[in-house]
N, C-alpha and C positions, 0 to 999 in steps of 0.2 A: 443477523447473529444471534439472537435469544439463544438460538436451538443449536449453535453449532459453539459459536466465541464465550459465552456463558459459563457453558456446563464445564468448558477446559481451562477457561482462567481465571473466571469470578468476578471479573471487574473489565468495563470498557476504557481503562485509564492507559492511554495510547494506540489506543485505537482511533482514526481517525475516518468518520465517513464523507464522502463526495470530495477527497482529497486530488486538487490541483496540482498538475504536472507539465511539462512544457513538452513538446515532442522536438525532431531536429530542426523544423521550420519556425521553433519559440511559438506555436499554437497551442492554446490551453485545451489542456486535455482532461478528464476529473477517471481516477481509480475509484473504484465501489467504494474500500475502503483502504486506509493505508496503516501498517504497525511501524511505529518507528522504532528504532535500538539503536543502542552507542554501535553492538556489532552490524548496523544497518538498515537495509529496508525491505519490508516484505509489504508489496503490491496483492490484493485479493479484490479480485473479480466473479463475479455470480452473473456466470452468462444464461439467459433465456436461449432457446431453442428458434425461438420463433423470432428476436430481434438481432441473435447475434450469428447466427445460421441459417437460418430459410429467406432469409428477407436480404442476405447480405450477397452483391454484388462482386465483381470479381476487384476490382478497384478498392474496395472497403477488408474486402477479405486481406489483399495484401496491405493495405496501411495497417490492421490490425497485426499482424506479422511482425510487420515491419515495428510497429510503436513497442510491441514487446522485448523485442533484440536491443531497440533503442534505448529499453530504461533498464537492461540486462549490463546493458554496456557501461551505465553508468553508476552499476552497483544494488540493482535492486533486484529481488526474487520477485517475480509475478506466480501469484499460482490462478488458478481456475476453478470455481467450481462451479455445474451446471443448477439452474434454480429448482430443475426437478430433483436433484440428489440433495440440497439444501432442505425442502420442506418434505421430502419424503423416507429421506433415507441420512438426519444429518450424524448421524452415528459414524459414518463412512467420510465424511467432510471432515468430522470431527480427528478420525483417527489422521487422515491426510495432514488437515493440519498441525495437530499435535509432530508430527515428522520435522516438518518445516519450522515452527516456531516454539522448539522445543529448545535448542540452542541458544536462539535469542534469551529467550525467556531467564535460563538460568544466569544470562551475562547481565540482564536486564536490573536485576537487585544492585549489581553491580554499580550502575548508574544513578542510581539515585544517591550514590554517596558521592559520586563522583562530578556533577553536574547538578545546578540549579537549573529549578524551571527555565529560569529569563535565559540561562545560558542552550539550553535544551532548545529554544522557540530562536535562536540566534544562529544554531548550527542546521534547524528544520530549513528557516529561511532563506540562508546560502545555498542549503543543498537543493532547495526550489526552486530557485532562480537559477542557477549552475554557474554564477557569478559571485566577485569577490564581495561582500557584505560595508558598507559607507557608514561611517555615524549618520551619517544625512538618514541614509535607508532605517535606520535602527530606530530614529524619532520620528518618522513617518509612519511606520508600524506600530509601535510600540510607544 
């Protein structure tokens, strides 16, 4: 993300590596990166050919598609870059990323005024667990 995110945004604020999400079976999964804003969540996956295509069997292929569709249903916008493009053609990735996060970045400056950092974390917790947040959950987490 040093070659793609940083030149575009100039900060890693709001970008969360190895962000945990849960699938329809409440099984823990990890997005390579998550960008969380008031206007929605964007998942960024960097897929290597070897691990994500060549060595994938039919079941894993179906699961990967269903996972993206499930997250889309929850309001996530999932984007994929190939590892090769990130390494060799970061300008293409930056252009595509800008198309996706541009609107969120415009709203993001307003987010800072609307919510405190703690309020943002509470919303993030509620979003990631997919259930109501109880005071007990907040006490255990924060």
